[in-house]
MIPAVEX-280149 format. One line per 4 residues: number of its first residue (from 1); their letters; for each residue x, y, z of C-alpha. Coordinates in Angstrom, 1 decimal. Last residue first. Example, Ala and Ser with C-alpha at 12.3 -4.5 7.8 and 13.67 -1.06 7.14 Angstrom:
2
2 = SA = 13.7,-1.1,7.1 | 12.3,-4.5,7.8
! end
This chain:
417
417 = RETS = -83.9,-172.1,38.5 | -82.8,-169.4,36.0 | -84.6,-166.3,37.2 | -83.0,-166.6,40.7
413 = FVEK = -83.9,-165.4,44.1 | -82.8,-166.3,47.7 | -79.2,-167.6,47.0 | -77.6,-167.8,50.4
409 = GDKW = -74.5,-166.0,51.8 | -76.5,-163.6,53.9 | -78.7,-162.7,51.0 | -77.9,-163.6,47.3
405 = VASP = -79.9,-162.3,44.4 | -79.9,-163.9,40.9 | -80.6,-162.9,37.3 | -81.0,-159.3,38.3
401 = KMSG = -83.3,-157.2,36.1 | -82.3,-155.1,33.1 | -85.3,-152.8,32.5 | -84.0,-150.5,35.3
397 = QYYT = -82.6,-147.7,33.2 | -81.1,-149.9,30.5 | -77.9,-147.8,30.7 | -77.9,-148.1,34.5
393 = INQY = -77.2,-151.8,34.5 | -75.5,-151.7,31.1 | -72.5,-149.8,32.7 | -71.7,-153.1,34.6
389 = NDTR = -70.5,-154.6,31.3 | -70.6,-158.3,30.4 | -74.2,-158.8,31.2 | -76.4,-161.2,33.1
385 = FLIF = -76.9,-159.2,36.3 | -76.0,-160.7,39.7 | -76.8,-159.3,43.1 | -75.0,-159.3,46.4
381 = DARM = -75.6,-159.6,50.1 | -72.7,-161.6,51.7 | -72.6,-159.4,54.8 | -69.3,-157.6,55.1
377 = GKVL = -66.3,-159.1,56.8 | -64.0,-159.1,53.8 | -65.2,-156.8,51.0 | -68.2,-156.6,48.8
373 = KGRD = -69.7,-153.3,49.9 | -73.3,-152.1,50.8 | -73.5,-154.1,54.0 | -72.1,-154.3,57.6
369 = HLNL = -72.2,-150.6,58.5 | -75.9,-150.0,59.0 | -76.9,-146.6,60.4 | -80.0,-146.6,58.2
365 = AQAA = -78.8,-143.5,56.1 | -75.3,-145.2,56.1 | -76.9,-148.2,54.3 | -78.0,-145.8,51.5
361 = RFTL = -74.4,-144.6,51.2 | -73.2,-148.2,51.1 | -75.6,-149.4,48.3 | -78.1,-147.5,46.3
357 = ASLV = -76.4,-144.1,46.5 | -73.0,-145.7,45.8 | -74.5,-147.2,42.6 | -75.8,-143.9,41.4
353 = EANS = -72.7,-141.9,42.3 | -70.4,-144.5,40.6 | -72.6,-144.5,37.5 | -72.2,-140.8,37.3
349 = LKEM = -75.0,-138.4,38.0 | -76.2,-135.8,35.5 | -79.3,-134.5,37.4 | -82.0,-135.4,35.0
345 = TALI = -80.4,-138.5,33.6 | -79.2,-139.7,37.0 | -82.7,-139.1,38.5 | -84.1,-141.3,35.8
341 = CAST = -81.6,-143.9,36.6 | -82.5,-143.8,40.3 | -86.2,-144.2,39.6 | -85.5,-147.2,37.3
337 = LLQG = -83.3,-148.7,40.0 | -85.8,-148.4,42.8 | -89.0,-149.4,41.0 | -92.0,-149.3,43.4
333 = IPAS = -94.1,-147.3,40.9 | -96.6,-146.1,43.6 | -94.7,-143.0,44.5 | -97.0,-140.1,45.4
329 = GPNW = -100.0,-142.0,46.8 | -99.7,-145.7,47.4 | -96.1,-145.6,48.8 | -92.7,-146.8,47.5
325 = DSAI = -90.3,-144.0,48.5 | -87.9,-145.7,46.1 | -84.6,-144.6,47.7 | -81.5,-142.7,46.6
321 = ALCV = -78.6,-141.9,48.9 | -76.4,-138.8,48.8 | -73.6,-137.9,51.2 | -73.1,-134.2,50.8
317 = GADL = -69.9,-132.6,49.5 | -71.3,-129.5,47.8 | -70.8,-131.1,44.4 | -73.0,-134.0,45.7
313 = LKRA = -75.8,-131.8,46.8 | -75.7,-129.6,43.7 | -75.9,-132.7,41.5 | -78.7,-134.2,43.6
309 = PTFA = -81.0,-131.2,43.5 | -84.0,-133.4,44.4 | -86.3,-133.5,41.4 | -88.9,-130.9,40.6
305 = CGIG = -92.6,-131.8,40.7 | -94.9,-134.1,38.7 | -96.4,-135.8,41.7 | -95.6,-139.4,40.7
301 = ISAA = -92.4,-138.5,38.9 | -91.1,-136.3,41.8 | -92.2,-139.0,44.3 | -90.3,-141.6,42.2
297 = PLAV = -87.2,-139.4,42.4 | -86.8,-139.8,46.2 | -83.4,-138.4,47.1 | -82.0,-139.1,50.5
293 = AVTD = -79.5,-136.6,51.9 | -77.4,-138.3,54.7 | -76.9,-136.2,57.8 | -73.2,-136.0,58.8
289 = SHAL = -73.3,-132.2,58.7 | -71.5,-129.4,56.9 | -72.8,-130.4,53.5 | -76.4,-130.6,54.9
285 = LKIE = -76.3,-127.0,56.0 | -74.8,-125.9,52.7 | -77.6,-127.7,50.8 | -80.2,-126.1,53.0
281 = VATS = -79.0,-122.5,52.2 | -78.4,-123.3,48.5 | -82.1,-124.2,48.2 | -84.0,-127.4,49.1
277 = AELH = -87.5,-127.7,47.6 | -87.0,-131.3,46.3 | -85.3,-132.3,49.6 | -87.1,-135.7,49.8
273 = DASR = -85.4,-137.3,52.8 | -83.1,-135.9,55.6 | -81.1,-138.6,57.1 | -79.4,-140.0,60.2
269 = AGLE = -80.8,-137.0,62.2 | -78.2,-134.9,64.1 | -80.8,-132.7,65.8 | -79.8,-129.5,64.2
265 = VAVQ = -79.2,-131.2,60.8 | -82.7,-132.7,60.7 | -84.3,-129.5,61.9 | -82.6,-127.5,59.1
261 = SGST = -83.6,-130.2,56.6 | -87.2,-129.8,57.6 | -87.3,-126.0,57.2 | -88.0,-125.6,53.5
257 = SFQD = -91.2,-126.0,51.5 | -92.7,-128.6,49.2 | -90.6,-131.6,50.0 | -88.1,-129.9,52.2
253 = AHVT = -87.8,-132.7,54.8 | -89.3,-136.0,55.7 | -87.0,-136.5,58.7 | -84.9,-139.3,60.2
249 = LDFG = -84.0,-139.8,63.8 | -82.3,-142.7,65.6 | -84.1,-143.5,68.9 | -82.2,-143.4,72.2
245 = MAKA = -84.9,-141.9,74.5 | -83.2,-138.5,74.3 | -83.5,-138.8,70.5 | -87.2,-139.3,70.7
241 = RQLY = -87.5,-136.4,73.1 | -85.7,-134.1,70.7 | -87.9,-135.4,67.9 | -91.0,-134.4,69.7
237 = PRIT = -89.5,-131.1,70.9 | -88.7,-130.2,67.2 | -92.1,-131.1,65.7 | -94.1,-128.1,66.8
233 = EADF = -91.4,-125.6,65.9 | -90.7,-127.2,62.5 | -94.3,-127.4,61.3 | -96.2,-130.6,61.3
229 = ATKE = -98.3,-132.2,58.5 | -100.1,-130.5,55.7 | -97.7,-127.5,55.8 | -94.6,-129.8,56.0
225 = IFAD = -92.3,-131.5,58.4 | -93.1,-135.2,58.1 | -91.6,-137.0,61.1 | -89.5,-140.2,61.5
221 = VRNS = -88.4,-142.2,64.5 | -86.0,-145.2,64.4 | -85.3,-148.0,66.9 | -88.4,-149.9,66.1
217 = LQQA = -90.7,-152.8,67.3 | -88.6,-154.1,70.2 | -91.9,-154.7,72.2 | -90.7,-152.7,75.2
213 = KLEP = -88.8,-150.1,73.1 | -91.7,-149.4,70.7 | -94.0,-149.6,73.7 | -92.2,-146.8,75.5
209 = FLTV = -92.5,-144.6,72.4 | -96.2,-145.1,71.9 | -97.8,-143.8,75.1 | -95.7,-140.8,76.3
205 = EMLD = -94.2,-139.8,73.0 | -97.3,-140.5,70.9 | -99.6,-138.6,73.4 | -97.2,-135.6,73.4
201 = LYDK = -97.3,-135.6,69.6 | -101.1,-135.5,69.6 | -101.3,-132.8,72.2 | -98.8,-130.7,70.3
197 = ATGK = -100.8,-131.1,67.1 | -103.9,-129.9,69.0 | -106.7,-132.0,70.3 | -109.7,-133.6,68.7
193 = YDRP = -108.0,-136.4,66.6 | -110.3,-137.7,63.9 | -108.4,-135.9,61.1 | -105.1,-137.4,62.1
189 = LMHA = -102.3,-134.8,62.5 | -99.8,-136.0,59.8 | -97.0,-138.4,59.4 | -95.8,-138.0,63.0
185 = ALCT = -96.5,-141.7,63.8 | -93.7,-142.5,61.4 | -92.0,-145.2,63.4 | -89.3,-146.9,61.3
181 = PVLD = -88.8,-150.6,60.8 | -85.8,-152.1,58.9 | -86.8,-155.1,56.8 | -84.0,-157.5,55.8
177 = AAAV = -84.7,-159.3,52.6 | -85.9,-162.9,52.4 | -89.2,-162.0,54.0 | -90.7,-164.3,56.7
173 = QNAK = -89.3,-163.0,60.0 | -89.3,-159.5,58.6 | -93.0,-159.7,57.9 | -93.6,-160.4,61.6
169 = KIAR = -91.7,-157.2,62.5 | -93.5,-155.2,59.8 | -96.9,-156.4,61.0 | -95.9,-155.5,64.6
165 = LIKL = -95.0,-152.0,63.4 | -98.4,-151.7,61.6 | -100.4,-152.9,64.6 | -98.4,-150.7,67.0
161 = EEEV = -99.3,-147.7,64.8 | -102.9,-148.8,65.0 | -102.8,-149.1,68.7 | -101.3,-145.7,69.3
157 = QLGY = -103.4,-143.9,66.7 | -102.0,-142.4,63.5 | -102.3,-145.8,61.7 | -100.8,-145.1,58.2
153 = GSKV = -97.5,-143.8,59.6 | -95.5,-147.0,59.8 | -92.3,-147.0,57.8 | -90.3,-149.8,56.1
149 = EVTT = -86.6,-149.7,55.4 | -85.7,-152.4,52.9 | -82.4,-154.4,52.7 | -81.7,-157.0,50.0
145 = VGQA = -83.0,-154.9,47.0 | -81.9,-156.6,43.8 | -85.0,-155.9,41.7 | -86.5,-159.4,42.5
141 = LLFA = -86.0,-158.4,46.2 | -88.2,-155.3,45.6 | -91.1,-157.5,44.5 | -90.4,-159.9,47.5
137 = ARDV = -90.6,-156.9,49.8 | -94.0,-156.0,48.3 | -95.3,-159.5,48.9 | -94.0,-159.6,52.5
133 = TLQV = -95.6,-156.3,53.2 | -99.0,-157.3,51.8 | -98.8,-160.6,53.8 | -98.0,-158.9,57.1
129 = LDDE = -100.7,-156.3,56.5 | -103.2,-159.1,56.0 | -102.2,-160.7,59.3 | -102.5,-157.3,61.1
125 = TCTR = -106.1,-156.9,59.8 | -107.0,-154.0,57.5 | -109.6,-151.5,58.6 | -106.9,-149.1,59.9
121 = THTV = -105.0,-149.4,56.6 | -107.9,-148.3,54.5 | -108.6,-145.2,56.6 | -104.9,-144.3,56.8
117 = TSWI = -104.5,-144.6,53.1 | -107.2,-141.9,52.5 | -105.6,-139.8,55.2 | -102.3,-139.8,53.4
113 = GGGA = -103.7,-138.2,50.2 | -107.4,-137.6,49.9 | -109.5,-135.7,52.4 | -109.9,-132.4,50.5
109 = EAIE = -106.8,-130.9,52.2 | -104.7,-133.8,50.9 | -105.9,-133.3,47.3 | -105.2,-129.6,47.5
105 = LYSS = -101.7,-130.2,48.9 | -100.8,-132.7,46.1 | -102.0,-130.2,43.6 | -105.1,-130.6,41.4
101 = GANR = -104.6,-130.2,37.6 | -106.2,-133.2,35.9 | -102.9,-135.2,36.3 | -103.1,-134.6,40.1
97 = LAFD = -106.8,-135.7,40.1 | -106.0,-138.9,38.3 | -103.1,-139.7,40.6 | -105.3,-139.1,43.7
93 = NARQ = -108.0,-141.3,42.2 | -105.5,-144.2,41.8 | -104.9,-144.0,45.6 | -104.6,-147.6,46.7
89 = GAYC = -105.7,-149.8,49.6 | -103.7,-151.2,52.5 | -100.2,-150.2,53.8 | -96.9,-151.6,54.9
85 = IHTH = -94.8,-150.6,51.9 | -93.9,-147.1,53.0 | -90.3,-147.0,51.8 | -87.1,-145.1,52.5
81 = CDVF = -83.6,-146.7,52.7 | -83.8,-149.1,49.8 | -80.5,-150.9,50.1 | -79.3,-152.6,47.0
77 = GPLA = -77.3,-155.8,47.2 | -73.6,-155.4,46.5 | -72.4,-155.9,42.9 | -71.9,-158.8,40.6
73 = VQNG = -71.7,-158.9,36.8 | -72.4,-162.0,34.8 | -71.2,-163.3,31.5 | -71.8,-167.0,30.8
69 = ELRI = -71.9,-169.9,33.2 | -71.4,-169.5,36.9 | -69.7,-172.2,39.0 | -70.5,-172.8,42.6
65 = FVAK = -67.6,-174.5,44.4 | -68.0,-175.8,47.9 | -64.8,-174.7,49.7 | -61.8,-176.5,51.2
61 = DQWK = -60.1,-178.4,48.3 | -60.7,-175.7,45.7 | -59.7,-172.8,48.1 | -56.3,-171.5,47.0
57 = QYLF = -56.4,-172.6,43.4 | -60.0,-171.4,43.0 | -59.2,-168.1,44.7 | -56.3,-167.4,42.2
53 = DFDG = -58.4,-168.5,39.2 | -61.3,-166.2,40.4 | -59.2,-163.0,40.9 | -60.5,-161.3,44.0
49 = VEQV = -62.9,-161.3,46.9 | -62.4,-162.9,50.2 | -64.4,-163.9,53.3 | -67.8,-162.3,52.6
45 = LEGE = -70.1,-163.1,55.4 | -73.2,-165.1,56.1 | -71.4,-168.5,56.5 | -68.0,-168.1,54.9
41 = ILIG = -68.3,-166.7,51.4 | -65.5,-166.6,48.8 | -66.4,-164.4,45.9 | -64.8,-164.7,42.5
37 = AQEI = -63.7,-162.4,39.8 | -63.0,-162.5,36.1 | -62.4,-158.7,36.0 | -62.4,-156.8,39.3
33 = VQLK = -64.0,-153.3,39.0 | -63.1,-150.9,41.8 | -65.1,-147.8,41.0 | -63.1,-144.5,41.5
29 = ADKI = -62.7,-144.1,37.8 | -66.5,-143.6,37.6 | -66.0,-140.1,39.2 | -67.6,-139.5,42.6
25 = AGKL = -69.1,-136.3,44.1 | -69.4,-135.9,47.8 | -69.6,-138.0,51.0 | -68.9,-141.6,52.0
21 = PIND = -65.7,-141.7,50.0 | -65.1,-144.7,47.7 | -62.4,-147.2,48.7 | -64.8,-150.2,48.2
17 = MTLL = -67.8,-150.4,46.0 | -66.7,-154.0,45.3 | -67.9,-154.1,41.7 | -67.4,-157.6,40.2
13 = QRFP = -67.0,-158.1,36.5 | -67.2,-161.2,34.2 | -67.9,-163.2,37.3 | -66.3,-166.6,37.7
9 = GILK = -67.6,-167.4,40.1 | -68.8,-168.4,43.6 | -66.6,-170.1,46.2 | -68.5,-171.3,49.3
5 = LDKE = -67.2,-172.0,52.7 | -69.6,-173.1,55.4 | -68.8,-176.8,54.9 | -65.1,-175.9,55.7
1 = M = -66.0,-174.4,59.0
! end
C-alpha cells in the first residue's frame, strides 16, 4: 500500500471542481481554488487533496514525494466528449468550397462531406486506423485531454463499422488517454445502399447491434438527425430499439434545423450535441431534462455558422459541456481548449462554466462519474499548467499548453522530461 502512495506538490493553485452544480450558470466564485496545494494519490485514485505542508507532515514517511519546482496550476484532466478521430483522408477541398460560398449541405449533396471520408476510411486497413487514432489521441493528450469519446460512422456498412470500432478498441489498449467508443452507424444513408433509410436502420439494428454487444465494442449509439442524414420520425424507432437493448444514447441535434434535441429529450439521451440551430423551444426542453447539451464551437468555426447558444442554455438551467468535434470536415482544428475559449468570448461564459464544461460536466455526457474532479475517490487524472494564476489558462485561449499530464496516477506526458 505504502509504495502506491505518491504525494505531489506544491501547486501554486489547484482547482478541485468540487461543490459546483451539475446544471446551470456558474459564477467564478464557486470555484474551489486551493493555494499551495498537494495531491496524495493511492494507485489510480486521488486519496487526499489539500494544503501541501499539512499533507507533507502527515504523509512524508509513508508516501513517495514528487516535488514540483516553480509555479504550477493543477486541474482535472479534460474530457472531450464528442470526436470523430478514427478516420482516413482529409477534406481540404470542402473547406475551400465553403469559403468560396458553397454551403455544408450543398457540398454534401454534391458527394463531398461525410461520404468523402467514408470512401477514404473504407479503403484504410484496420491497423492503419488504429495508428491514426492513437496519434490523434496523443495530440489531444498533449492538450490535457485524458478521456476521449470516439465515434464510428465512416464505414456505413456492417463490416466497415465493426472495423472502425475494433480499431478504436485496439487504440484504447495503446493510447495513454481513455477512449470511449460510440457507434454512429446512423451518420447518413450511404450512397451505395439501395434500400430506404428505414431498411438501412433495420439492417444495422438486426445485424450490427448484437455484434457490438458480443464483441464488447461499444455501449453507446449515436444518430445524426438532419436533412442530409435521418429525419426525426425515421430515426426514433432505431434509437428506441438501441435503448431497449441497453445502449446509452446520444444525438447529433439541431445543427442546421431543429427536431433532434426533442428526440434526444424524449428518449432520455445522455447528450444532445451541436444545437447551433436551437431556439427557445428546444432550450426549454433541454432545461427540463437530464440530457447534457454539448456545444461544438470548432464546427461553427469550420463551417462559418452560428455558435451554440451556450449563454441561454446555461441561464435556462441546462448542463453544458464543450467538445472538440474533431473530424476531417467541419472541425479539423482538433483544439479543444482553444475552441472552448472562443465560445466563451462569443457567448460570455465564465471561467467556471468553461472549465466545468471540459471536466465533470463533459464526463456526465459520457455517463462517467469517476473523473472530472480532484477529490477523494476520483481517478487521478489531472493536468499541470506552468503559471501562477488559473485564469491565464483561458486568457491565453489555448496557446498555453499543459506542462504535464497525469492519467490514473501516472505521469503520461511532460514537456520538461
